Every structure is written in C-alpha cells, then in structure tokens.
N, C-alpha and C positions, 0 to 999 in steps of 0.2 A: 747255321752259323751261330754261334750265341755273341753276346754280347762282349765276353772277354775274348772269344776267338779272335773277334775284329780289332780288339785292344792289341793282342799279342801280334796278329798280322802286321797292323801298323808300326808295331815296334821291331819287327824283321824276325819274329820267332815262328814264324809258320812251317817252317820245314824241317823242324829239328824234332828228334825222335827222344823221347823220355822211357829210357827203359831202366829196369830195376836189376840189381846183383843180388844174388842171395849169397851171403858169407857164412860157412859153416863154422862153427863154432868146435875147438877141440877140446874134449872132454879129459880133464885132470884128476885124478886119484889123487887122494889126500888122507894122511893119519888121521886119527881122533884129534881132536884139539886145535886143527888147521882149519882155517876159514878164508875164503874169497870174498868179501863184501863189495868188492867194486868188479863189473863186468869188462870194464875198459882195459884195466891192467889186471896182470898176474902178480897177486901177492899173497904170500903167506902169513899168516898172522898168528903167532903163539898165544896161546890161552893158557893163563895162570892162576890157580887156586889155592890161594893162602892160607895157612889155618893160625897165624898169630900177627899180632902188630910188626912183630920183626920180620916176617917173611913180606909185609906190605912195604916194607921201607925198601926190601930187596926187588918188588914189582916197580919200584919209581926208579931204582939205580937201571932196572933194563930198559924202561922207558926213555930215560936220558940216553943210553947207549943206543938202543933200537928204532926209538920212534913211534912204536905202535904196539898193543898188547891188547887183550882181550883178559880183564879180572873178573873172576870168578868169586863173589863175595858169598856163596852159599854157605861155607862154614861158620861165619859169625853170626851170633845172638843178635837181637834188635839192635839195643846201646851199641855192642862193638861193629856192627856193621855200618851204623851211619859213622861212628868214628874213623874205620876205614876207609870210608866213601868221602867223607870229609878230606882226610889227609891225601887220597888220591886225586881228588879234585884241585886241591889246593896246590899240589905239586904239579901237575898238568898246567892249571892257570899259571903260576910262575913260568912254566916254559913256554908260554905262549900257545898251546894246545886246547883242543877241544875234548870233552867227555860225551860219548853219545850211550844212550841206554838201550841196552839189546833186548831184555827181559827183566823179572823183577830181581836177579841176582846176579847178572852179567853186563858188564859196562865195557865198550871200547874205547881206550886211552890213546888220542893221538897227537902227536907233538909236530 
C-alpha cells in the first residue's frame, strides 16, 4: 500500500471503483467548404472566398447575420489581401469577436 493509497483510505475512498467508459464519436459527412473545428459541439461553418472588396463587405454582412465564417482570401494580391484582412479584422473587432488564422490565406472569423 502506497502513501497516496493510505491518504485515500483515510479519506474514505478505499472501496470505490474507478472505471472508464469509452464514448463512440459519430462520423458526419460534410460537403466541401464545411468544417467542424470544435469536437465538443457539432457546428457547420461556411467558407467564403471573396474576389473583390465588395464581396468582402458581403462577408461582413454574413458574419453579422450568422456569427461565424471562414474567409479564404487567396484571390487577392498582397496589397489588396492586407486591405481585405484589415477590413474584416476591424469589422470583427467592432462586433466584439475574434479572428483565428487557419493558414496563409484562410481565417476563421467568430462573433
């Protein structure tokens, strides 16, 4: 009997069984552009790929309505890329949300 066993026995935990239960995760098929980034809850996130600054404004409208989106900015050149990212980041900040970088051109925007 080890030191911790003696302490547990003194606290009255001697005869309790410690069992583990395995929980099976169900597999969900998704269409392209739909992601589940959190394992705890099932959430489908839309991926949007704007091609112009006007479409970036539509992404902001979508964030305002739905609360979460993945913005793929791979269509933009360097200067326009940073302009679009700054616009999206400012909008998300104004809504009290957060921006998560997924890779070089994709960002998860959450409000």
